C-alpha positions, 0 to 999 in steps of 0.5 A: 243907451241910444237916448244918452248918446243922442243927448250927448250929441245934441249937447256937443252940437249946441256947444259948438254952435254957440262957440262959433256964433260967438266968434262971428260965424253964422250960417246964412238963411237957408244954409245947410250946415254941419259940424265936423270933428275928429279930423284924421288923415295924412299930411306932407310938408316941404321941409321934410321932403314931402314924406307923408305922416299921420296927422289931423286936428281936433278943433271942430269945423262949422261947414255951411253950404249956401245957395251961392257957395259956402263958409267954413270956420278957419277958412280964409279963401272964397269957396265955390259950391260944386254940386250939392256936396262940394266946396272948393276954394283957391287963394294966393298972392302975386309973389307965388303963394297958392292954396287950393282947398276942398270940403266934401260932405258924405251925407250917407256916412256922415263924414267930411272929406278935406284936402288942402295943398299950398305952395309959396308959403314963404311969401306970407310966413317965412318959417312955414313950409309948403304942405299937402293934406287929406283928412276925414272927420265925423260930420253931424248936420246941425238940424239933428 
């Protein structure tokens, strides 16, 4: 059974790696990369008075730590590396949009911790609310 599970995990990793490579996300030489999936947690949006609800997303994330920062699929802000396990980023515009995001790898438990808060969203997408999120997902190093 262990071999079957291990084989399925390797197959899933290969599929994710190929998919992300095809869309242009490739790790830098010497990067430590992880595939995270099954992200679950809570979110709260401004148009619902910031009431927390159970939420998550199923699309895998490809997270790479490089010497000078890192990359995450779907992330559009510059990420800075803090310590060995944390990537954080800030972005915004001069009309009041501000976003802060963190990604942290718990190597011992093979988990990705994700937080995001965004205000001023209407300056870039008038129909979208401001939001705060906290999710935890399963993370597998790409070297396994």
